[in-house]
ChimeraX commands (.cxc) that place a marker at each C-alpha (Angstrom):
marker #1 position -21.01,-23.21,-37.04 radius 0.5
marker #1 position -22.06,-24.54,-33.70 radius 0.5
marker #1 position -18.85,-26.43,-33.54 radius 0.5
marker #1 position -16.76,-23.17,-33.90 radius 0.5
marker #1 position -18.84,-21.36,-31.28 radius 0.5
marker #1 position -18.18,-24.29,-28.86 radius 0.5
marker #1 position -14.48,-24.39,-29.59 radius 0.5
marker #1 position -14.29,-20.64,-29.02 radius 0.5
marker #1 position -16.14,-20.90,-25.71 radius 0.5
marker #1 position -13.83,-23.87,-24.66 radius 0.5
marker #1 position -10.92,-21.70,-25.49 radius 0.5
marker #1 position -12.27,-18.72,-23.62 radius 0.5
marker #1 position -12.93,-20.88,-20.40 radius 0.5
marker #1 position -9.24,-22.35,-20.81 radius 0.5
marker #1 position -8.06,-18.85,-20.95 radius 0.5
marker #1 position -10.08,-17.80,-17.87 radius 0.5
marker #1 position -8.93,-20.96,-15.94 radius 0.5
marker #1 position -5.37,-20.03,-16.93 radius 0.5
marker #1 position -5.98,-16.39,-15.79 radius 0.5
marker #1 position -7.52,-17.47,-12.61 radius 0.5
marker #1 position -4.56,-19.63,-11.74 radius 0.5
marker #1 position -2.26,-16.86,-12.42 radius 0.5
marker #1 position -4.21,-14.56,-10.14 radius 0.5
marker #1 position -4.02,-17.11,-7.50 radius 0.5
marker #1 position -0.36,-17.33,-7.89 radius 0.5
marker #1 position 0.02,-13.54,-7.72 radius 0.5
marker #1 position -2.17,-13.49,-4.51 radius 0.5
marker #1 position 0.23,-15.98,-2.99 radius 0.5
marker #1 position 3.25,-13.92,-3.87 radius 0.5
marker #1 position 1.43,-10.81,-2.53 radius 0.5
marker #1 position 0.95,-12.55,0.88 radius 0.5
marker #1 position 4.66,-13.68,0.97 radius 0.5
marker #1 position 5.73,-10.14,0.29 radius 0.5
marker #1 position 3.51,-8.79,3.19 radius 0.5
marker #1 position 5.08,-11.23,5.48 radius 0.5
marker #1 position 8.45,-10.20,4.35 radius 0.5
marker #1 position 7.45,-6.47,4.99 radius 0.5
marker #1 position 6.38,-7.20,8.36 radius 0.5
marker #1 position 9.64,-9.02,9.06 radius 0.5
marker #1 position 11.78,-6.21,7.76 radius 0.5
marker #1 position 9.83,-3.65,9.76 radius 0.5
marker #1 position 10.68,-5.71,12.92 radius 0.5
marker #1 position 14.44,-5.88,11.83 radius 0.5
marker #1 position 14.33,-2.07,11.32 radius 0.5
marker #1 position 12.86,-1.51,14.78 radius 0.5
marker #1 position 15.67,-3.77,16.33 radius 0.5
marker #1 position 18.30,-1.73,14.45 radius 0.5
marker #1 position 16.79,1.50,15.62 radius 0.5
marker #1 position 16.92,0.31,19.29 radius 0.5
marker #1 position 20.67,-0.85,18.72 radius 0.5
marker #1 position 21.43,2.58,17.27 radius 0.5
marker #1 position 19.90,4.18,20.40 radius 0.5
marker #1 position 21.79,2.01,22.73 radius 0.5
marker #1 position 25.09,2.74,20.96 radius 0.5
marker #1 position 24.39,6.66,21.08 radius 0.5
marker #1 position 23.74,6.28,24.94 radius 0.5
marker #1 position 27.05,4.25,25.28 radius 0.5
marker #1 position 28.92,6.75,23.11 radius 0.5
marker #1 position 27.52,9.65,25.30 radius 0.5
marker #1 position 28.67,7.78,28.57 radius 0.5
marker #1 position 32.21,7.39,26.97 radius 0.5
marker #1 position 32.38,10.99,26.12 radius 0.5
marker #1 position 31.16,12.14,29.57 radius 0.5
marker #1 position 33.51,9.72,31.38 radius 0.5
marker #1 position 36.42,11.13,29.32 radius 0.5
marker #1 position 35.36,14.69,30.14 radius 0.5
marker #1 position 35.29,13.70,33.86 radius 0.5
marker #1 position 38.81,12.07,33.53 radius 0.5
marker #1 position 40.10,15.14,31.96 radius 0.5
marker #1 position 38.64,17.38,34.77 radius 0.5
marker #1 position 40.03,15.11,37.34 radius 0.5
marker #1 position 43.39,14.96,35.75 radius 0.5
marker #1 position 43.58,18.82,35.38 radius 0.5
marker #1 position 42.52,19.35,39.09 radius 0.5
marker #1 position 44.86,16.93,40.61 radius 0.5
marker #1 position 47.95,16.83,38.17 radius 0.5
marker #1 position 48.10,20.08,36.51 radius 0.5
marker link #1:1,2 radius 0.2
marker link #1:2,3 radius 0.2
marker link #1:3,4 radius 0.2
marker link #1:4,5 radius 0.2
marker link #1:5,6 radius 0.2
marker link #1:6,7 radius 0.2
marker link #1:7,8 radius 0.2
marker link #1:8,9 radius 0.2
marker link #1:9,10 radius 0.2
marker link #1:10,11 radius 0.2
marker link #1:11,12 radius 0.2
marker link #1:12,13 radius 0.2
marker link #1:13,14 radius 0.2
marker link #1:14,15 radius 0.2
marker link #1:15,16 radius 0.2
marker link #1:16,17 radius 0.2
marker link #1:17,18 radius 0.2
marker link #1:18,19 radius 0.2
marker link #1:19,20 radius 0.2
marker link #1:20,21 radius 0.2
marker link #1:21,22 radius 0.2
marker link #1:22,23 radius 0.2
marker link #1:23,24 radius 0.2
marker link #1:24,25 radius 0.2
marker link #1:25,26 radius 0.2
marker link #1:26,27 radius 0.2
marker link #1:27,28 radius 0.2
marker link #1:28,29 radius 0.2
marker link #1:29,30 radius 0.2
marker link #1:30,31 radius 0.2
marker link #1:31,32 radius 0.2
marker link #1:32,33 radius 0.2
marker link #1:33,34 radius 0.2
marker link #1:34,35 radius 0.2
marker link #1:35,36 radius 0.2
marker link #1:36,37 radius 0.2
marker link #1:37,38 radius 0.2
marker link #1:38,39 radius 0.2
marker link #1:39,40 radius 0.2
marker link #1:40,41 radius 0.2
marker link #1:41,42 radius 0.2
marker link #1:42,43 radius 0.2
marker link #1:43,44 radius 0.2
marker link #1:44,45 radius 0.2
marker link #1:45,46 radius 0.2
marker link #1:46,47 radius 0.2
marker link #1:47,48 radius 0.2
marker link #1:48,49 radius 0.2
marker link #1:49,50 radius 0.2
marker link #1:50,51 radius 0.2
marker link #1:51,52 radius 0.2
marker link #1:52,53 radius 0.2
marker link #1:53,54 radius 0.2
marker link #1:54,55 radius 0.2
marker link #1:55,56 radius 0.2
marker link #1:56,57 radius 0.2
marker link #1:57,58 radius 0.2
marker link #1:58,59 radius 0.2
marker link #1:59,60 radius 0.2
marker link #1:60,61 radius 0.2
marker link #1:61,62 radius 0.2
marker link #1:62,63 radius 0.2
marker link #1:63,64 radius 0.2
marker link #1:64,65 radius 0.2
marker link #1:65,66 radius 0.2
marker link #1:66,67 radius 0.2
marker link #1:67,68 radius 0.2
marker link #1:68,69 radius 0.2
marker link #1:69,70 radius 0.2
marker link #1:70,71 radius 0.2
marker link #1:71,72 radius 0.2
marker link #1:72,73 radius 0.2
marker link #1:73,74 radius 0.2
marker link #1:74,75 radius 0.2
marker link #1:75,76 radius 0.2
marker link #1:76,77 radius 0.2
view
């Protein structure tokens, strides 16, 4: 009787140790995911800056084209 209780307790302790190890592994993966999220947020921020610069460049090209069209119309039309 006592031996079966001891075996059950040992089995429970083994299960708890295994569960604790699994929880630690999950915690490590969660920390890696958090680092990856921070990295991806930085990448998105850089992409947003690039998009803003490209839009500014596009606006300059459009305005330059309009100025060239006006100059052409004034001098050559």
